[in-house]
C-alpha positions as a Markdown table, in Angstrom:
| # | Residue | x | y | z |
|---|---|---|---|---|
| 1 | Unk | 77.5 | 79.3 | 137.6 |
| 2 | Unk | 78.0 | 83.5 | 137.8 |
| 3 | Unk | 81.6 | 83.6 | 138.2 |
| 4 | Unk | 84.8 | 81.9 | 138.8 |
| 5 | Unk | 88.3 | 83.1 | 139.8 |
| 6 | Unk | 89.9 | 82.2 | 136.2 |
| 7 | Unk | 86.3 | 84.6 | 134.7 |
| 8 | Unk | 87.6 | 87.1 | 137.0 |
| 9 | Unk | 91.2 | 87.4 | 136.5 |
| 10 | Unk | 89.9 | 87.6 | 132.8 |
| 11 | Unk | 87.6 | 90.8 | 133.4 |
| 12 | Unk | 90.3 | 92.2 | 135.0 |
| 13 | Unk | 92.2 | 91.7 | 131.7 |
| 14 | Unk | 89.6 | 93.0 | 129.7 |
| 15 | Unk | 88.9 | 95.9 | 131.6 |
| 16 | Unk | 92.8 | 97.3 | 131.9 |
| 17 | Unk | 92.9 | 96.3 | 128.0 |
| 18 | Unk | 89.8 | 99.0 | 127.9 |
| 19 | Unk | 91.2 | 101.2 | 129.8 |
| 20 | Unk | 94.8 | 101.2 | 128.6 |
| 21 | Unk | 92.8 | 101.6 | 124.7 |
| 22 | Unk | 91.1 | 104.8 | 126.1 |
| 23 | Unk | 94.3 | 106.4 | 127.3 |
| 24 | Unk | 96.0 | 105.2 | 124.5 |
| 25 | Unk | 93.6 | 106.8 | 121.9 |
| 26 | Unk | 93.3 | 110.1 | 124.0 |
| 27 | Unk | 97.1 | 110.2 | 123.9 |
| 28 | Unk | 97.2 | 110.1 | 120.4 |
| 29 | Unk | 94.4 | 112.8 | 119.9 |
| 30 | Unk | 96.1 | 115.3 | 121.7 |
| 31 | Unk | 99.1 | 114.8 | 119.4 |
| 32 | Unk | 97.3 | 115.2 | 115.9 |
| 33 | Unk | 97.4 | 119.1 | 115.0 |
| 34 | Unk | 94.0 | 118.4 | 112.8 |
| 35 | Unk | 91.4 | 119.1 | 114.7 |
| 36 | Unk | 88.7 | 116.5 | 113.6 |
| 37 | Unk | 91.1 | 113.4 | 113.9 |
| 38 | Unk | 91.7 | 114.3 | 117.1 |
| 39 | Unk | 88.1 | 114.8 | 117.6 |
| 40 | Unk | 87.1 | 111.3 | 116.1 |
| 41 | Unk | 90.4 | 110.0 | 118.0 |
| 42 | Unk | 88.8 | 111.1 | 121.7 |
| 43 | Unk | 85.5 | 109.9 | 120.7 |
| 44 | Unk | 87.1 | 106.3 | 120.2 |
| 45 | Unk | 88.6 | 106.7 | 123.5 |
| 46 | Unk | 85.5 | 108.3 | 125.4 |
| 47 | Unk | 83.9 | 105.1 | 124.1 |
| 48 | Unk | 86.6 | 102.5 | 125.1 |
| 49 | Unk | 86.2 | 104.5 | 128.6 |
| 50 | Unk | 82.6 | 103.7 | 128.7 |
| 51 | Unk | 83.0 | 100.5 | 128.2 |
| 52 | Unk | 85.7 | 99.6 | 131.1 |
| 53 | Unk | 82.6 | 101.6 | 133.4 |
| 54 | Unk | 80.1 | 99.1 | 132.1 |
| 55 | Unk | 82.2 | 96.2 | 132.7 |
| 56 | Unk | 83.0 | 97.6 | 136.4 |
| 57 | Unk | 79.4 | 98.0 | 137.1 |
| 58 | Unk | 78.7 | 94.5 | 135.8 |
| 59 | Unk | 81.6 | 92.6 | 138.3 |
| 60 | Unk | 79.6 | 94.7 | 140.9 |
| 61 | Unk | 76.6 | 93.8 | 140.0 |
| 62 | Unk | 77.2 | 89.6 | 140.2 |
| 63 | Unk | 78.4 | 90.2 | 143.5 |
| 64 | Unk | 74.8 | 90.8 | 144.8 |
| 65 | Unk | 73.1 | 87.6 | 143.4 |
| 66 | Unk | 72.3 | 85.2 | 146.1 |
| 67 | Unk | 73.8 | 82.0 | 145.9 |
| 68 | Unk | 77.0 | 79.4 | 146.9 |
| 69 | Unk | 80.5 | 79.5 | 146.4 |
| 70 | Unk | 81.3 | 75.3 | 146.0 |
| 71 | Unk | 84.2 | 73.7 | 144.2 |
| 72 | Unk | 86.2 | 77.3 | 142.6 |
| 73 | Unk | 82.5 | 78.4 | 140.9 |
| 74 | Unk | 79.7 | 81.0 | 142.5 |
| 75 | Unk | 76.3 | 79.4 | 142.2 |
| 76 | Unk | 73.6 | 81.8 | 141.9 |
| 77 | Unk | 69.8 | 82.3 | 141.6 |
| 78 | Unk | 68.4 | 84.8 | 139.7 |
| 79 | Unk | 65.2 | 84.8 | 140.8 |
| 80 | Unk | 66.6 | 86.1 | 144.6 |
| 81 | Unk | 68.3 | 89.4 | 143.3 |
| 82 | Unk | 67.7 | 92.5 | 145.1 |
| 83 | Unk | 68.0 | 96.1 | 144.3 |
| 84 | Unk | 71.1 | 96.8 | 144.6 |
| 85 | Unk | 71.8 | 94.2 | 141.4 |
| 86 | Unk | 69.4 | 96.0 | 139.1 |
| 87 | Unk | 70.4 | 99.7 | 140.0 |
| 88 | Unk | 73.8 | 98.3 | 139.4 |
| 89 | Unk | 73.0 | 96.9 | 136.0 |
| 90 | Unk | 70.9 | 100.1 | 135.3 |
| 91 | Unk | 74.0 | 101.9 | 135.6 |
| 92 | Unk | 76.2 | 99.8 | 133.5 |
| 93 | Unk | 73.8 | 99.9 | 130.3 |
| 94 | Unk | 73.5 | 104.0 | 131.0 |
| 95 | Unk | 77.2 | 103.9 | 130.7 |
| 96 | Unk | 77.5 | 101.4 | 127.4 |
| 97 | Unk | 75.2 | 104.0 | 125.6 |
| 98 | Unk | 76.9 | 106.9 | 127.1 |
| 99 | Unk | 79.7 | 105.8 | 125.1 |
| 100 | Unk | 77.7 | 105.4 | 121.6 |
| 101 | Unk | 76.4 | 108.8 | 122.8 |
| 102 | Unk | 80.1 | 110.4 | 123.0 |
| 103 | Unk | 81.2 | 108.5 | 119.6 |
| 104 | Unk | 78.4 | 109.7 | 117.3 |
| 105 | Unk | 78.7 | 113.1 | 118.8 |
| 106 | Unk | 82.0 | 113.4 | 117.7 |
| 107 | Unk | 81.6 | 111.6 | 114.5 |
| 108 | Unk | 79.4 | 114.6 | 113.9 |
| 109 | Unk | 81.7 | 117.5 | 114.8 |
| 110 | Unk | 84.1 | 116.0 | 112.6 |
| 111 | Unk | 82.6 | 115.0 | 109.7 |
| 112 | Unk | 79.2 | 117.4 | 109.9 |
| 113 | Unk | 77.3 | 114.6 | 108.0 |
| 114 | Unk | 74.5 | 112.7 | 110.4 |
| 115 | Unk | 72.5 | 115.8 | 111.7 |
| 116 | Unk | 73.2 | 114.9 | 115.4 |
| 117 | Unk | 70.5 | 111.9 | 114.1 |
| 118 | Unk | 72.7 | 108.8 | 115.9 |
| 119 | Unk | 73.5 | 110.8 | 119.2 |
| 120 | Unk | 69.8 | 111.4 | 119.6 |
| 121 | Unk | 68.6 | 107.5 | 119.4 |
| 122 | Unk | 71.6 | 107.1 | 121.5 |
| 123 | Unk | 70.5 | 109.4 | 124.2 |
| 124 | Unk | 66.6 | 108.1 | 123.4 |
| 125 | Unk | 68.5 | 104.5 | 124.5 |
| 126 | Unk | 69.6 | 106.0 | 127.6 |
| 127 | Unk | 66.4 | 107.5 | 128.4 |
| 128 | Unk | 65.0 | 104.2 | 128.0 |
| 129 | Unk | 67.2 | 102.2 | 130.6 |
| 130 | Unk | 66.6 | 105.4 | 133.6 |
| 131 | Unk | 62.7 | 105.5 | 132.9 |
| 132 | Unk | 62.7 | 101.3 | 133.0 |
| 133 | Unk | 61.4 | 99.9 | 135.8 |
| 134 | Unk | 64.4 | 98.4 | 137.9 |
| 135 | Unk | 62.7 | 94.5 | 137.7 |
| 136 | Unk | 62.5 | 94.6 | 133.4 |
| 137 | Unk | 65.9 | 95.8 | 133.3 |
| 138 | Unk | 67.2 | 92.5 | 132.1 |
| 139 | Unk | 64.2 | 92.1 | 129.5 |
| 140 | Unk | 65.6 | 90.5 | 126.4 |
| 141 | Unk | 63.6 | 92.5 | 124.5 |
| 142 | Unk | 64.6 | 95.5 | 125.1 |
| 143 | Unk | 68.6 | 94.5 | 125.4 |
| 144 | Unk | 68.3 | 93.4 | 121.8 |
| 145 | Unk | 65.9 | 96.0 | 120.6 |
| 146 | Unk | 68.8 | 99.0 | 121.9 |
| 147 | Unk | 71.6 | 97.1 | 121.0 |
| 148 | Unk | 70.2 | 96.6 | 117.5 |
| 149 | Unk | 69.4 | 100.0 | 116.8 |
| 150 | Unk | 73.0 | 101.7 | 118.1 |
| 151 | Unk | 74.6 | 99.1 | 116.5 |
| 152 | Unk | 73.1 | 99.5 | 112.9 |
| 153 | Unk | 74.1 | 103.3 | 113.4 |
| 154 | Unk | 77.8 | 102.0 | 114.3 |
| 155 | Unk | 78.3 | 100.0 | 111.4 |
| 156 | Unk | 76.3 | 102.7 | 109.0 |
| 157 | Unk | 79.3 | 105.1 | 110.2 |
| 158 | Unk | 82.0 | 102.5 | 110.0 |
| 159 | Unk | 80.7 | 102.4 | 106.3 |
| 160 | Unk | 81.0 | 105.8 | 106.0 |
| 161 | Unk | 84.5 | 106.0 | 107.1 |
| 162 | Unk | 85.2 | 103.2 | 104.5 |
| 163 | Unk | 83.8 | 105.5 | 101.7 |
| 164 | Unk | 85.5 | 108.4 | 102.7 |
| 165 | Unk | 88.7 | 106.9 | 103.2 |
| 166 | Unk | 91.6 | 106.1 | 100.3 |
| 167 | Unk | 91.5 | 102.3 | 99.5 |
| 168 | Unk | 95.1 | 101.8 | 101.4 |
| 169 | Unk | 93.6 | 102.9 | 104.5 |
| 170 | Unk | 90.5 | 100.8 | 104.2 |
| 171 | Unk | 92.1 | 97.4 | 105.8 |
| 172 | Unk | 92.1 | 99.5 | 109.3 |
| 173 | Unk | 88.5 | 99.0 | 109.2 |
| 174 | Unk | 88.5 | 95.4 | 109.3 |
| 175 | Unk | 90.4 | 95.6 | 113.0 |
| 176 | Unk | 87.1 | 97.9 | 114.5 |
| 177 | Unk | 85.0 | 95.9 | 113.1 |
| 178 | Unk | 86.4 | 92.8 | 114.4 |
| 179 | Unk | 86.7 | 94.1 | 117.5 |
| 180 | Unk | 82.9 | 95.3 | 117.1 |
| 181 | Unk | 82.0 | 91.7 | 116.5 |
| 182 | Unk | 84.0 | 90.2 | 119.6 |
| 183 | Unk | 82.5 | 92.6 | 121.8 |
| 184 | Unk | 79.1 | 91.7 | 120.7 |
| 185 | Unk | 80.0 | 88.1 | 121.7 |
| 186 | Unk | 81.0 | 89.3 | 124.9 |
| 187 | Unk | 78.0 | 90.5 | 125.5 |
| 188 | Unk | 76.0 | 87.5 | 123.9 |
| 189 | Unk | 77.4 | 85.0 | 126.3 |
| 190 | Unk | 77.4 | 87.3 | 129.1 |
| 191 | Unk | 73.5 | 88.1 | 129.6 |
| 192 | Unk | 71.5 | 86.8 | 132.0 |
| 193 | Unk | 69.5 | 83.7 | 129.3 |
| 194 | Unk | 72.6 | 82.8 | 128.6 |
| 195 | Unk | 74.0 | 82.2 | 132.2 |
| 196 | Unk | 70.9 | 80.8 | 133.2 |
| 197 | Unk | 71.7 | 77.3 | 130.8 |
| 198 | Unk | 74.7 | 76.3 | 132.5 |
| 199 | Unk | 75.8 | 75.3 | 128.8 |
| 200 | Unk | 78.6 | 77.4 | 128.4 |
| 201 | Unk | 81.8 | 78.4 | 130.1 |
| 202 | Unk | 81.6 | 81.5 | 131.8 |
| 203 | Unk | 84.7 | 82.5 | 130.8 |
| 204 | Unk | 83.6 | 82.9 | 126.9 |
| 205 | Unk | 81.9 | 86.5 | 127.9 |
| 206 | Unk | 85.4 | 88.2 | 129.1 |
| 207 | Unk | 87.3 | 86.5 | 126.8 |
| 208 | Unk | 85.4 | 88.2 | 123.6 |
| 209 | Unk | 86.1 | 91.3 | 125.6 |
| 210 | Unk | 89.8 | 90.8 | 125.8 |
| 211 | Unk | 89.9 | 90.2 | 122.1 |
| 212 | Unk | 87.7 | 93.1 | 121.5 |
| 213 | Unk | 89.5 | 95.3 | 123.3 |
| 214 | Unk | 93.0 | 94.1 | 121.9 |
| 215 | Unk | 91.6 | 94.8 | 118.3 |
| 216 | Unk | 90.1 | 98.2 | 118.8 |
| 217 | Unk | 94.1 | 99.4 | 119.8 |
| 218 | Unk | 95.5 | 97.3 | 117.1 |
| 219 | Unk | 96.2 | 100.1 | 114.9 |
| 220 | Unk | 97.6 | 102.5 | 117.1 |
| 221 | Unk | 100.4 | 100.1 | 117.9 |
| 222 | Unk | 101.4 | 98.0 | 114.6 |
| 223 | Unk | 103.4 | 99.0 | 111.9 |
| 224 | Unk | 101.5 | 101.0 | 109.3 |
| 225 | Unk | 102.4 | 99.8 | 106.6 |
| 226 | Unk | 101.4 | 96.4 | 107.6 |
| 227 | Unk | 97.7 | 98.0 | 108.2 |
| 228 | Unk | 97.5 | 99.3 | 104.8 |
| 229 | Unk | 98.8 | 96.3 | 102.7 |
| 230 | Unk | 97.1 | 94.0 | 104.7 |
| 231 | Unk | 94.1 | 92.5 | 101.9 |
| 232 | Unk | 94.6 | 89.5 | 102.9 |
| 233 | Unk | 93.8 | 89.8 | 106.5 |
| 234 | Unk | 90.8 | 92.1 | 106.0 |
| 235 | Unk | 89.2 | 88.6 | 103.8 |
| 236 | Unk | 90.4 | 86.1 | 106.6 |
| 237 | Unk | 88.8 | 88.4 | 109.5 |
| 238 | Unk | 85.7 | 88.8 | 107.8 |
| 239 | Unk | 85.2 | 85.0 | 107.0 |
| 240 | Unk | 86.3 | 84.1 | 110.5 |
| 241 | Unk | 83.8 | 86.3 | 111.8 |
| 242 | Unk | 80.9 | 85.7 | 109.2 |
| 243 | Unk | 81.8 | 81.9 | 110.5 |
| 244 | Unk | 81.7 | 82.9 | 114.3 |
| 245 | Unk | 77.9 | 84.7 | 113.3 |
| 246 | Unk | 76.7 | 81.0 | 111.6 |
| 247 | Unk | 78.0 | 79.2 | 114.0 |
| 248 | Unk | 76.1 | 81.7 | 116.9 |
| 249 | Unk | 73.0 | 81.7 | 115.1 |
| 250 | Unk | 72.8 | 77.8 | 114.7 |
| 251 | Unk | 73.7 | 77.5 | 118.1 |
| 252 | Unk | 70.7 | 79.7 | 119.1 |
| 253 | Unk | 68.1 | 78.1 | 116.9 |
| 254 | Unk | 69.3 | 74.7 | 118.8 |
| 255 | Unk | 69.1 | 76.0 | 122.5 |
| 256 | Unk | 65.5 | 77.8 | 122.0 |
| 257 | Unk | 66.5 | 81.3 | 122.4 |
| 258 | Unk | 63.5 | 83.6 | 121.5 |
| 259 | Unk | 63.3 | 85.2 | 118.1 |
| 260 | Unk | 64.6 | 88.6 | 118.4 |
| 261 | Unk | 68.5 | 86.9 | 119.5 |
| 262 | Unk | 68.0 | 84.6 | 115.8 |
| 263 | Unk | 67.0 | 88.3 | 114.1 |
| 264 | Unk | 69.8 | 90.4 | 115.6 |
| 265 | Unk | 72.2 | 87.6 | 114.6 |
| 266 | Unk | 71.3 | 87.5 | 111.2 |
| 267 | Unk | 71.5 | 91.5 | 111.6 |
| 268 | Unk | 75.3 | 90.8 | 112.4 |
| 269 | Unk | 75.6 | 88.7 | 109.6 |
| 270 | Unk | 73.8 | 90.6 | 106.8 |
| 271 | Unk | 76.2 | 93.8 | 108.0 |
| 272 | Unk | 78.9 | 91.9 | 107.3 |
| 273 | Unk | 78.2 | 90.5 | 104.1 |
| 274 | Unk | 77.7 | 94.6 | 103.3 |
| 275 | Unk | 80.8 | 96.1 | 104.6 |
| 276 | Unk | 83.0 | 93.1 | 102.7 |
| 277 | Unk | 80.8 | 94.2 | 99.6 |
| 278 | Unk | 81.7 | 97.8 | 100.0 |
| 279 | Unk | 85.6 | 97.3 | 100.3 |
| 280 | Unk | 86.0 | 94.9 | 97.9 |
| 281 | Unk | 83.9 | 97.2 | 95.5 |
| 282 | Unk | 86.1 | 99.7 | 96.2 |
| 283 | Unk | 89.2 | 98.0 | 96.0 |
| 284 | Unk | 88.4 | 96.8 | 92.8 |
| 285 | Unk | 87.2 | 100.0 | 91.7 |
| 286 | Unk | 91.3 | 101.5 | 92.7 |
| 287 | Unk | 92.9 | 98.1 | 90.5 |
| 288 | Unk | 90.7 | 98.9 | 87.6 |
| 289 | Unk | 92.1 | 102.6 | 87.9 |
| 290 | Unk | 88.6 | 104.2 | 88.1 |
| 291 | Unk | 88.8 | 105.9 | 90.8 |
| 292 | Unk | 87.9 | 109.8 | 91.0 |
| 293 | Unk | 91.2 | 111.9 | 91.4 |
| 294 | Unk | 88.7 | 115.0 | 92.9 |
| 295 | Unk | 87.8 | 112.1 | 95.7 |
| 296 | Unk | 91.5 | 111.3 | 96.7 |
| 297 | Unk | 92.7 | 114.6 | 96.9 |
| 298 | Unk | 89.5 | 116.4 | 98.8 |
| 299 | Unk | 88.2 | 113.5 | 101.0 |
| 300 | Unk | 89.0 | 113.2 | 104.8 |
| 301 | Unk | 91.0 | 110.0 | 104.7 |
| 302 | Unk | 88.9 | 109.3 | 108.2 |
| 303 | Unk | 90.7 | 105.5 | 108.6 |
| 304 | Unk | 93.9 | 107.4 | 108.2 |
| 305 | Unk | 93.5 | 108.9 | 111.3 |
| 306 | Unk | 93.9 | 106.1 | 113.2 |
| 307 | Unk | 97.5 | 105.4 | 112.1 |
| 308 | Unk | 100.8 | 107.4 | 111.8 |
| 309 | Unk | 100.4 | 110.1 | 109.6 |
| 310 | Unk | 101.9 | 109.8 | 105.8 |
| 311 | Unk | 104.0 | 113.3 | 106.4 |
| 312 | Unk | 105.6 | 114.3 | 108.9 |
| 313 | Unk | 105.9 | 118.1 | 109.2 |
| 314 | Unk | 108.9 | 120.4 | 109.7 |
| 315 | Unk | 107.3 | 121.9 | 113.0 |
| 316 | Unk | 106.3 | 118.6 | 114.4 |
| 317 | Unk | 110.2 | 117.2 | 113.8 |
| 318 | Unk | 111.5 | 121.1 | 115.4 |
| 319 | Unk | 108.9 | 120.5 | 118.3 |
| 320 | Unk | 109.9 | 116.7 | 119.0 |
| 321 | Unk | 113.7 | 117.8 | 118.8 |
| 322 | Unk | 113.0 | 121.3 | 121.1 |
| 323 | Unk | 111.3 | 118.7 | 123.5 |
| 324 | Unk | 113.3 | 116.1 | 123.4 |
| 325 | Unk | 110.3 | 113.4 | 122.1 |
| 326 | Unk | 111.0 | 110.4 | 120.2 |
| 327 | Unk | 109.0 | 110.7 | 116.6 |
| 328 | Unk | 107.8 | 107.4 | 117.1 |
| 329 | Unk | 106.4 | 106.4 | 120.4 |
| 330 | Unk | 106.4 | 109.8 | 121.9 |
| 331 | Unk | 107.9 | 109.5 | 125.3 |
| 332 | Unk | 110.9 | 111.6 | 126.4 |
| 333 | Unk | 114.7 | 110.5 | 124.9 |
| 334 | Unk | 116.8 | 111.0 | 128.1 |
| 335 | Unk | 120.3 | 109.9 | 127.2 |
| 336 | Unk | 121.0 | 108.1 | 124.6 |
| 337 | Unk | 119.0 | 108.6 | 121.5 |
| 338 | Unk | 119.5 | 108.6 | 117.4 |
| 339 | Unk | 119.5 | 111.7 | 115.2 |
| 340 | Unk | 118.9 | 111.5 | 111.7 |
| 341 | Unk | 122.2 | 113.2 | 110.0 |
| 342 | Unk | 119.9 | 114.3 | 107.5 |
| 343 | Unk | 117.1 | 115.8 | 109.0 |
| 344 | Unk | 117.9 | 115.9 | 112.4 |
| 345 | Unk | 114.6 | 113.9 | 113.7 |
| 346 | Unk | 115.0 | 112.3 | 116.9 |
| 347 | Unk | 114.5 | 108.5 | 117.7 |
| 348 | Unk | 114.8 | 106.6 | 121.0 |
| 349 | Unk | 117.3 | 103.9 | 120.6 |
| 350 | Unk | 114.6 | 101.5 | 120.9 |
| 351 | Unk | 112.4 | 102.7 | 118.0 |
| 352 | Unk | 115.0 | 103.4 | 115.7 |
| 353 | Unk | 115.8 | 99.9 | 116.2 |
| 354 | Unk | 112.3 | 98.8 | 115.3 |
| 355 | Unk | 112.2 | 101.0 | 112.2 |
| 356 | Unk | 115.5 | 99.9 | 111.0 |
| 357 | Unk | 114.6 | 96.5 | 110.9 |
| 358 | Unk | 111.0 | 97.6 | 109.0 |
| 359 | Unk | 111.8 | 99.9 | 106.2 |
| 360 | Unk | 115.1 | 101.0 | 107.1 |
| 361 | Unk | 113.9 | 104.6 | 106.7 |
| 362 | Unk | 113.3 | 107.7 | 108.5 |
| 363 | Unk | 109.9 | 108.7 | 108.5 |
| 364 | Unk | 110.4 | 112.7 | 107.7 |
| 365 | Unk | 113.6 | 112.2 | 104.4 |
| 366 | Unk | 113.6 | 108.8 | 103.9 |
| 367 | Unk | 117.4 | 108.3 | 104.7 |
| 368 | Unk | 118.4 | 104.8 | 106.0 |
| 369 | Unk | 118.9 | 104.2 | 109.6 |
| 370 | Unk | 121.3 | 101.5 | 108.5 |
| 371 | Unk | 123.3 | 102.0 | 105.7 |
| 372 | Unk | 124.3 | 98.1 | 105.3 |
| 373 | Unk | 120.8 | 97.1 | 104.7 |
| 374 | Unk | 117.9 | 97.9 | 102.2 |
| 375 | Unk | 115.6 | 100.2 | 102.8 |
| 376 | Unk | 112.3 | 101.0 | 101.7 |
| 377 | Unk | 111.3 | 104.8 | 101.3 |
| 378 | Unk | 107.9 | 105.7 | 102.8 |
| 379 | Unk | 105.9 | 107.1 | 99.5 |
| 380 | Unk | 104.2 | 110.4 | 100.1 |
| 381 | Unk | 99.8 | 110.4 | 99.9 |
| 382 | Unk | 100.4 | 113.3 | 97.2 |
| 383 | Unk | 102.9 | 111.1 | 95.3 |
| 384 | Unk | 100.3 | 108.5 | 94.8 |
| 385 | Unk | 97.9 | 110.5 | 93.9 |
| 386 | Unk | 99.9 | 111.9 | 91.7 |
| 387 | Unk | 100.7 | 108.8 | 89.9 |
| 388 | Unk | 97.5 | 107.5 | 89.8 |
| 389 | Unk | 95.8 | 110.7 | 88.2 |
| 390 | Unk | 98.5 | 110.4 | 85.6 |
| 391 | Unk | 97.8 | 107.2 | 84.8 |
| 392 | Unk | 94.4 | 107.6 | 84.3 |
| 393 | Unk | 94.4 | 110.5 | 82.3 |
| 394 | Unk | 97.0 | 108.1 | 79.9 |
| 395 | Unk | 93.9 | 105.6 | 80.3 |
| 396 | Unk | 91.4 | 107.7 | 79.3 |
| 397 | Unk | 93.3 | 109.1 | 76.0 |
| 398 | Unk | 94.1 | 105.3 | 74.8 |
C-alpha cells in the first residue's frame, strides 16, 4: 500500500500546518525587537518551511511508483521505481537536512555556543544525499545514521535551551520535544521498509506529522500563563512519549527490522529520559531555593522567546497605538476596539474579551478589563528575581 485518498488528505493537512507554522514563526520573529530572539524564531520558521518542502517532494515522488489503484488504495511496487522517483526523494531529503542546517546556523548566531559544528554536520548530511547514487537513496543505514546524528545534536540544543531558561519557561520545551517525537514517528512509518510490510495503516505517517506540526506551533498560540504553569503537562507528555517509543521498540523487534532501527529507537528513549531528568533537576533546585541569582539575571531565557513577552515596553505600546495594531494578535484594528483607560494600550475586541476571561489584566499596566470580575495581574520577571534573591539571602542568614 503506497497511498490512498484519505491519506493524501491528511498529508495536505500536515503540509498546511507546517507552512502555517513557518509563517507564524516568521511573523512573530519580525515583531521581536531583540535580535537574538528574532534570529531564533527565524530558525524555527526555516525548519518548518523545509519540512513542508520535504512533504511536497515525497508526495510527488510517490506518484511515480508503478502499481495499480483498487479498492480506494494504490498498491505499488518499489522494485520497479524509475529515476524520477529517486531524484525527487533525493531532493526531499536535501530539503529536510537544509532545515536542520538553517536551524543550527541561527542557534549559533543567537547563542554563539556551538562553534558552527552542528551546522557543519548538517551540511555533511546534505552532501551525503547529493553525492549518493540514486539507487541507494532509500538505504535504511544512511537514513538512520544521518537522522540519528542530526537528531542527537538537535536534542543537545534543546537541553541547552532548557539550561539557559528560567524554570517557568522550561515547560515550553515539552511542546517542542513532543513535536519532534511525533515528527520522528511520522518519518518512521513513512519509510519504504515499513510500507512494504503492509502491516500498518498508511495514514499513520501523515497523522504523526499533523500532530508534530501542531505541537510546534502551540507555544505561539496558547496563553503564556498556561505554558509557564503547566508542569504536570511536561510529566504527562514525557510519559506518553516514552510509552510510544517503548511500544515502537517492541514493534520493531517483533517485525524483525534491522538492528539499526532498534538502536535509533533506544537512542530516542535515552534522550527522553535525560531531558526529563534535566527538567526535574532544575525545577527541584528552584523549589529548594538553591538557584543562582546571577544566572537568573544574565542568562538568555531562550525558551521565553517562544511565548508572549512578559514585559511590554512603552515604545511598543506607542507603536501599536499609532499604527492601530492590536497588542496581542498584531492585526490592524479597524473600527471597534478597546483602549486601556490607564495606559492607552490598544486591543481588538476579540483579544480584549479573551484576556478578560483569562487573567483579566492589561498586558502593560495590569488594569482589569472587567472591574466586576477578579483579576490576576502579570508579575514582572525582574520582580520575581528580586523575590527569589531576597528569600535566598534570608535562607543563608538563617
